[in-house]
C-alpha positions as CSV (number, residue, x, y, z in Angstrom):
1,M,100.9,125.8,140.7
2,A,99.7,129.7,140.7
3,K,103.1,130.7,141.6
4,D,104.7,133.7,140.2
5,L,107.6,131.4,139.0
6,I,107.4,128.3,138.8
7,E,111.3,125.8,138.7
8,I,111.5,122.4,137.5
9,R,114.7,120.2,138.0
10,W,115.1,117.2,135.7
11,H,117.7,114.3,136.5
12,G,118.6,111.8,134.6
13,R,121.9,110.1,132.8
14,G,123.6,111.3,129.9
15,G,121.9,109.9,126.9
16,Q,118.8,109.5,128.1
17,G,117.1,113.1,127.0
18,A,116.9,115.2,130.4
19,K,118.4,118.3,128.7
20,T,115.9,117.9,125.4
21,A,112.8,117.2,127.6
22,A,113.8,120.6,129.4
23,L,114.1,122.6,126.2
24,L,111.0,121.0,124.5
25,F,108.6,122.0,127.9
26,G,110.7,125.4,128.2
27,E,109.9,126.2,124.3
28,A,106.2,125.2,124.8
29,A,106.1,127.3,127.2
30,I,107.5,130.1,125.1
31,D,105.0,129.0,122.5
32,T,101.6,129.8,125.4
33,G,103.3,132.9,126.1
34,M,105.3,132.5,129.0
35,Y,108.8,133.6,130.1
36,I,111.1,130.8,130.2
37,Q,114.6,129.8,131.3
38,A,115.8,126.1,130.4
39,F,119.5,125.3,130.9
40,P,121.7,121.7,132.0
41,E,124.2,121.1,134.3
42,Y,126.6,118.9,133.7
43,G,129.8,116.8,135.5
44,P,132.0,115.1,133.2
45,E,130.0,114.6,129.7
46,R,129.9,110.7,129.2
47,T,126.5,108.9,128.8
48,G,125.1,107.5,131.4
49,A,126.9,110.2,134.2
50,P,124.2,112.0,136.5
51,V,123.2,115.0,134.7
52,S,120.7,117.9,135.9
53,A,118.7,120.2,133.5
54,F,116.2,122.8,134.4
55,N,113.3,125.3,133.5
56,R,112.2,128.4,135.3
57,L,108.3,129.5,134.2
58,S,106.8,132.9,134.7
59,K,104.2,135.2,133.1
60,K,106.5,138.3,133.8
61,P,110.2,138.8,132.5
62,I,112.8,136.8,134.6
63,R,115.1,138.3,136.6
64,L,116.9,135.5,138.6
65,H,119.9,134.4,136.8
66,S,121.4,131.5,139.4
67,G,120.8,127.6,139.8
68,V,117.4,126.0,141.0
69,D,117.9,125.8,145.0
70,S,113.7,125.3,145.4
71,P,112.1,123.4,142.6
72,A,108.1,123.4,142.8
73,I,108.7,120.0,140.5
74,V,111.4,117.3,140.3
75,L,111.5,114.5,137.8
76,V,113.8,111.6,137.7
77,L,114.2,109.6,134.1
78,D,116.3,107.3,136.0
79,P,115.5,105.3,138.9
80,S,118.9,104.2,140.0
81,L,119.8,107.8,140.6
82,L,117.2,107.5,143.8
83,N,120.4,105.5,145.1
84,T,123.0,108.2,144.3
85,V,121.3,111.6,143.7
86,D,119.4,113.5,146.5
87,V,116.7,113.8,144.2
88,L,114.5,115.6,147.1
89,E,116.9,118.7,147.6
90,G,115.2,121.8,147.6
91,L,111.7,120.2,147.3
92,G,109.2,121.7,149.7
93,K,105.6,121.0,150.9
94,G,103.5,121.6,148.0
95,G,105.9,120.0,145.7
96,I,105.8,116.9,143.2
97,L,107.8,114.4,142.6
98,I,107.7,112.4,139.5
99,V,109.5,109.3,139.1
100,N,110.5,106.9,136.1
101,T,109.9,103.4,137.8
102,P,107.2,100.5,137.8
103,D,107.2,100.8,141.6
104,S,104.0,102.4,143.2
105,P,104.3,106.0,144.2
106,G,103.6,104.7,148.3
107,D,106.8,102.4,147.1
108,I,108.7,105.3,146.3
109,R,107.5,107.4,148.8
110,K,108.8,105.1,151.7
111,K,111.8,103.9,150.0
112,L,112.9,108.1,150.2
113,S,110.8,109.3,153.3
114,V,109.2,111.8,151.3
115,D,107.9,114.1,153.5
116,P,103.6,114.2,153.1
117,G,103.5,117.5,151.5
118,I,104.8,116.1,148.5
119,E,102.9,114.6,145.9
120,V,104.4,111.6,144.8
121,Y,104.1,110.1,140.9
122,T,105.2,107.3,139.2
123,L,105.1,105.9,135.4
124,D,107.4,103.1,133.7
125,A,108.8,105.7,131.3
126,S,111.4,103.3,129.8
127,K,108.5,100.6,128.8
128,I,106.3,103.2,127.7
129,A,109.8,104.4,125.5
130,M,110.5,100.9,124.4
131,D,107.1,99.8,123.4
132,T,106.6,103.2,121.3
133,I,109.8,104.9,120.4
134,G,111.8,101.2,120.9
135,L,114.4,103.3,122.7
136,N,115.0,103.8,126.5
137,K,114.7,107.4,126.0
138,P,112.1,108.1,128.9
139,N,112.5,111.8,128.2
140,T,109.5,112.4,126.1
141,P,107.4,110.2,128.2
142,M,108.0,112.1,131.2
143,L,106.9,115.1,129.8
144,G,103.5,113.7,129.5
145,A,103.7,113.0,133.1
146,L,104.6,116.3,133.7
147,A,101.6,117.7,131.8
148,K,99.4,115.3,133.6
149,V,100.6,116.2,137.2
150,S,101.0,120.2,136.9
151,D,98.6,122.8,135.4
152,I,101.5,124.6,134.2
153,L,100.8,124.4,130.1
154,D,97.6,123.4,128.1
155,Y,98.2,120.0,127.5
156,K,96.6,120.0,123.7
157,K,99.0,123.4,123.1
158,M,101.9,121.6,124.6
159,L,101.4,118.7,122.3
160,K,101.1,120.8,119.3
161,S,104.5,123.2,120.3
162,I,106.6,119.5,121.2
163,E,105.5,118.0,118.0
164,H,106.4,121.2,115.9
165,K,109.7,121.1,117.4
166,L,110.1,117.6,117.2
167,K,109.7,117.9,113.2
168,I,112.3,120.5,113.1
169,K,114.6,118.2,115.4
170,F,114.1,115.1,113.1
171,R,113.8,117.0,109.6
172,G,115.2,114.8,107.2
173,K,114.6,111.5,109.2
174,P,111.4,109.4,109.1
175,E,108.4,110.8,110.0
176,E,107.6,108.0,112.1
177,I,110.3,109.1,115.0
178,V,107.7,112.2,115.6
179,T,105.2,110.3,115.5
180,K,106.5,107.5,117.9
181,N,107.5,110.2,120.4
182,M,104.1,111.9,120.0
183,E,102.5,108.8,121.2
184,A,104.8,108.0,124.1
185,I,104.1,111.3,125.1
186,K,100.2,110.5,125.3
187,T,100.6,107.0,126.5
188,A,102.5,108.8,129.4
189,H,99.8,111.4,130.3
190,E,97.2,108.3,130.4
191,K,99.4,106.0,132.7
192,T,100.9,108.5,135.3
193,K,99.7,107.3,138.4
194,G,99.6,109.0,141.8
195,E,98.6,107.9,145.3
196,G,95.1,109.0,145.6
């Protein structure tokens, strides 16, 4: 991932935290000195409706202000979207697909007829979220997967930044919310599987 401009697309359903994950990742990138854009794209806002969120990251100022058409990385927070949304749209050779599913990367490759030039990774982010956070919020585990399969951000710096941002977001709430989300990220980082 040594490109000047890296674009990421997040697919999820309303309430799963795709927008929050994109913002947390973007803010972590800012903390490492990168320029970023993080923005959502909605249809009718309702829990369960398909949503997309995006990141653009660069070491140089970003002058582009359009949608993301050719992402380098696509993350799918809800496996049911694989049947209803073209999650591979614009993802070309050298790209990375990360899917929240108990299925293997090989199973996802076959199911979606993924081009051999695209890397496929899977993790059961929903199970990790349930086991650590107690809610099916796969967004923070997906951040751990993204950190594992890309070299965009230094993992330790990303963790520190996200922990700081979560402490601000959940100020006044029990500290265990932050602790459990950080545990979810770390567990996902360990459990994300590729085909190799």
